[in-house]
C-alpha positions in Angstrom: 0.0 0.0 -0.2 3.1 2.4 0.0 6.8 2.8 -1.0 9.8 1.5 0.0 10.3 -2.2 0.6 11.9 -2.5 3.9 11.4 -6.0 5.4 13.9 -5.5 8.2 12.1 -2.3 9.6 10.5 -2.8 12.9 6.9 -4.1 12.9 3.9 -2.3 14.5 0.3 -2.6 15.6 -2.0 0.3 15.8 -5.3 -0.4 17.8 -8.2 1.2 16.0 -12.0 2.0 17.1 -13.7 -1.0 15.1 -15.0 0.8 12.1 -12.6 3.5 11.7 -10.1 1.4 10.1 -10.3 3.2 7.0 -9.7 6.7 8.6 -6.7 5.5 10.4 -5.4 4.0 7.3 -5.8 7.2 5.5 -3.5 9.3 8.0 -1.0 6.7 8.3 -0.2 6.5 4.6 -0.9 10.9 4.6 1.6 11.2 7.7 4.2 8.5 6.7 3.8 7.0 3.3 7.4 6.6 2.3 8.2 5.0 5.5 5.4 2.5 5.8 5.5 -0.9 4.2 2.9 -3.7 4.4 -0.2 -2.3 5.8 -2.7 -4.7 6.5 -5.6 -5.2 8.6 -4.8 -8.0 11.5 -8.6 -8.0 12.9 -11.6 -5.7 13.4 -9.8 -2.7 15.2 -6.3 -3.4 14.3 -3.9 -2.4 11.7 -0.4 -3.9 11.4 2.6 -2.2 9.4 6.1 -2.0 8.9 7.8 1.6 10.1 11.4 2.7 9.0 10.9 5.7 11.0 11.7 6.3 14.6 8.6 5.1 17.0 8.5 8.6 18.4 6.9 9.8 15.1 3.9 7.6 15.5 2.9 9.6 18.6 1.5 12.3 16.4 -1.3 10.0 15.1 -4.5 11.0 16.2 -7.0 8.6 14.8 -5.7 5.8 16.8 -6.1 4.3 19.9 -2.7 3.1 20.7 0.3 1.9 19.0 2.4 -1.2 20.0 5.7 -2.3 18.6 5.7 -6.2 18.0 8.3 -8.5 19.3 8.8 -12.2 18.2 9.7 -14.9 20.4 10.6 -18.4 19.3 8.7 -20.3 22.2 6.1 -22.9 22.3 4.2 -21.2 25.2 4.3 -18.1 27.3 5.8 -19.9 30.3 9.2 -20.0 28.4 9.1 -16.3 28.7 10.2 -16.9 32.1 13.6 -18.9 31.1 16.6 -17.0 31.6 17.5 -16.1 28.1 13.9 -14.8 26.8 13.5 -13.0 30.2 16.5 -11.1 29.7 15.5 -9.9 26.3 12.0 -9.4 27.7 13.2 -7.1 30.5 15.5 -5.1 28.1 12.7 -4.7 25.6 10.6 -3.1 28.6 13.4 -1.0 30.0 14.1 0.6 26.4 10.4 1.1 26.1 10.0 2.8 29.6 13.1 5.2 28.7 11.6 6.3 25.6 8.5 7.7 27.7 10.7 10.6 29.0 8.5 10.0 32.4 9.0 7.5 35.3 7.2 4.5 35.0 5.1 3.5 38.2 3.2 0.5 36.9 3.2 -2.4 34.6 0.2 -4.3 33.0 -0.1 -7.4 31.0 -3.0 -8.1 28.5 -3.2 -11.7 27.6 -5.7 -14.4 27.1 -5.6 -16.1 30.5 -4.2 -13.3 32.2 -5.3 -14.7 35.6 -3.2 -17.8 35.0 -0.4 -18.8 37.4 2.1 -18.5 34.8 0.7 -14.8 33.9 0.7 -14.0 37.3 4.5 -15.2 38.1 5.5 -13.5 34.9 4.0 -10.1 36.3 5.4 -10.2 39.7 9.1 -11.2 38.0 8.9 -8.4 35.7 7.6 -5.9 38.4 10.2 -6.8 40.5 13.2 -6.7 38.1 11.7 -3.3 36.6 11.0 -2.1 40.1 7.3 -0.9 39.4 4.0 -2.0 40.8 1.2 -4.1 39.0 -1.3 -1.8 37.6 -4.8 -2.0 39.8 -6.6 -1.8 36.7 -4.6 -4.4 34.5 -3.6 -1.8 32.1 -0.7 0.2 33.5 1.9 3.0 32.1 3.9 0.2 30.9 1.3 -1.9 28.9 2.4 -5.1 27.1 -0.1 -7.5 25.3 1.0 -11.3 25.0 -0.6 -13.6 22.1 0.3 -16.5 19.8 1.4 -15.7 16.2 -0.9 -18.0 14.4 1.0 -17.9 11.7 4.1 -19.5 13.2 5.0 -21.6 16.1 6.0 -18.7 18.0 4.6 -16.0 20.3 4.4 -12.0 20.2 4.8 -9.6 22.9 3.2 -6.4 21.7 4.8 -3.1 24.0 2.5 0.1 23.6 4.9 3.0 22.8 3.4 5.4 24.9 2.8 5.8 28.7 -0.8 6.3 28.1 -3.0 5.6 25.2 -2.9 8.1 22.2 -6.4 8.5 22.8 -6.0 10.0 26.2 -5.5 13.7 25.0 -3.4 15.8 27.5 -6.1 18.5 27.1 -8.7 16.7 28.4 -8.8 18.0 32.0 -12.6 17.8 32.2 -14.7 14.7 31.4 -18.3 14.6 31.4 -20.3 11.7 31.5 -20.8 10.3 27.9 -17.7 12.6 26.9 -16.8 11.9 23.1 -13.8 9.5 22.4 -11.2 11.9 21.2 -10.1 9.7 18.3 -13.6 9.7 17.0 -14.0 13.3 17.4 -10.7 13.7 15.4 -12.4 11.3 12.4 -15.5 13.5 12.3 -13.3 16.5 11.4 -12.0 14.5 8.7 -14.8 13.7 6.7 -14.1 16.1 3.7 -12.2 18.8 2.4 -13.1 22.3 3.7 -11.5 25.8 2.5 -8.9 27.7 4.5 -10.6 30.1 6.8 -13.8 27.9 7.4 -16.5 28.6 10.0 -17.2 25.4 11.8 -20.3 25.0 14.2 -20.4 22.6 16.9 -24.2 22.0 18.4 -24.0 20.3 21.6 -20.6 20.7 22.2 -20.1 19.3 25.9 -16.7 19.3 26.6 -15.6 20.7 23.2 -13.7 17.6 22.0 -14.8 18.0 18.6 -14.1 21.8 18.5 -10.7 21.1 19.8 -9.8 18.2 17.5 -10.9 20.7 14.3 -9.0 24.0 15.6 -5.7 21.8 16.1 -5.6 20.6 12.9 -7.0 23.7 10.9 -5.5 26.5 12.8 -7.0 29.0 10.5 -10.5 28.1 10.9 -13.0 29.8 13.3 -14.7 27.4 15.9 -18.1 28.0 17.5 -18.9 25.5 20.7 -22.7 25.7 21.3 -24.1 24.2 24.7 -27.3 24.8 26.9 -25.2 24.0 30.0 -23.2 26.2 32.0 -21.1 23.5 33.5 -20.6 21.9 30.0 -19.3 25.4 28.6 -17.0 25.8 31.5 -15.4 22.3 30.8 -15.0 23.2 27.4 -13.6 26.4 28.0 -10.9 24.6 30.5 -10.1 21.8 27.8 -10.1 24.5 25.0 -7.3 26.6 27.1 -5.0 23.5 28.0 -5.2 22.5 24.0 -3.9 26.2 23.4 -6.7 26.6 20.9 -9.1 28.7 23.3 -8.3 32.0 21.2 -10.1 30.3 18.2 -13.2 28.3 19.7 -16.1 31.0 20.9 -18.1 29.1 23.6 -21.7 30.3 23.3 -24.3 29.7 25.9 -27.6 28.6 23.9 -30.2 26.4 22.6 -28.7 24.1 19.9 -32.2 24.2 18.4 -32.3 28.0 18.4 -28.7 29.3 18.0 -27.8 33.1 18.4 -25.9 32.6 14.8 -26.9 33.9 10.9 -28.4 31.7 8.6 -25.8 30.4 6.2 -22.9 30.9 8.4 -21.5 27.6 8.8 -19.0 26.0 6.2 -19.3 22.8 8.5 -21.4 21.6 11.3 -20.9 18.9 13.8 -23.1 17.1 16.7 -22.5 14.3 19.2 -26.1 13.8 19.9 -27.5 12.6 23.2 -27.6 8.6 23.1 -30.3 8.8 25.8 -28.4 6.8 28.3 -26.2 8.6 30.3 -27.6 12.1 28.9 -31.2 12.7 28.1 -33.6 10.1 27.2 -35.2 8.7 24.4 -38.5 10.9 24.8 -36.4 14.1 24.8 -34.6 12.9 21.8 -37.8 12.4 19.8 -38.1 16.1 20.2 -34.6 17.1 19.7 -33.4 15.4 17.0 -35.6 16.9 14.2 -35.2 20.2 15.6 -31.2 19.9 15.9 -31.6 19.1 12.0 -34.2 21.8 11.3 -31.3 24.6 13.0 -28.5 23.1 11.6 -30.1 23.5 7.9 -30.8 26.9 8.7 -27.1 27.5 10.0 -25.5 25.3 6.9 -23.9 27.1 3.8 -25.2 25.4 0.5 -22.2 23.1 0.3 -21.6 22.6 4.2 -21.9 19.0 5.7 -23.2 18.1 9.0 -21.6 15.3 10.8 -23.3 13.5 13.5 -22.5 10.7 16.0 -25.3 9.0 17.5 -26.7 5.8 18.7 -30.7 6.4 18.1 -30.0 5.1 14.7 -33.7 4.7 13.9 -34.9 7.9 15.3 -31.9 9.6 13.1 -33.1 7.8 9.9 -36.7 8.5 10.6 -35.7 12.2 11.2 -33.7 12.3 8.0 -36.9 11.6 5.9 -37.7 15.1 5.9 -36.5 17.0 2.9 -33.7 18.9 4.4 -30.7 16.5 4.8 -29.6 13.5 2.7 -27.3 10.6 4.3 -24.2 10.9 2.3 -22.3 8.5 4.6 -23.1 6.1 7.5 -20.3 4.2 9.4 -21.1 2.1 12.2 -18.5 1.8 15.1 -17.7 -0.1 18.4 -17.1 2.1 21.5 -16.9 -0.5 24.1 -20.1 -2.2 23.2 -21.9 0.5 22.0 -22.6 0.6 18.5 -23.4 4.2 17.1 -23.3 5.7 13.8 -21.3 8.3 12.2 -23.4 10.3 9.7 -22.2 12.6 7.4 -25.3 14.5 5.7 -25.6 16.7 3.2 -27.9 19.7 2.6 -30.4 18.7 0.0 -30.2 21.6 -2.5 -33.7 21.5 -3.5 -34.5 22.8 -0.3 -32.3 25.5 0.2 
């Protein structure tokens, strides 16, 4: 899928929110095309590739949850990792990874099938003692390792996360509200199509402003308007925007998203992370909210504007789209920890403008 054949280059695995693999592949090729080789989908939510650059460069990725470097061990079962030769190599790999974080590592986590087995418990104990760290209470840890069989060969793989925290854990997220949007999904929402430089984007139901911030960070010439009817949500959004350094380009407006104090046809792009009716709101409230938001977005949209919507209320969204204002240009099903929302890219129906 890319240039330069470098079979000796290290192999990596990117963890993706299932359903968003195409966006992650597009970002990988866009950023690192000449340094990539053999990108392939390993399974749902995971891409594998060889990369000839520095692993530090991969930290710039925004559409992936985490990146792991893959190390192969010619062993018949994980118990062999406790043997002197393999344990010494594993320990050296983890020490090198932890030094690359530039921050002290305090906890270690191991993810594997049978992670509670006696072998994995012993391996965790020996590694924490050798590395002088604690076992992570949540099983993840700042230094996180996944152990899995390589089904194509008689060996096992040790995958070491290349960052202390997942890439989806943005540093600017000082405030997390109930139902806050995953930042990698927010990033993908901003990448659904081209926009002219200096565009105006409106984020209805903006919450903690994750979508507005992701847009602002990637497109520094654009103006962002974050609209929410909750004072506390807007304050969270302001704090996060300030931490991101993009606060001077995001205007936070206290207003009902169905009656925004903005001029008609003023938005080049619109976004909304709609209430799912689980942690926020209810289905009955959504029955009224969804059509009203679609009408207001249609008023705000310029003729060529897209409205990018994330929702778990798929049937309600489709019913609301039967009105003549919008048409669904794209619909993507994603997996958010057992929830299966849809990402809709809507286009204004020209006949109703």
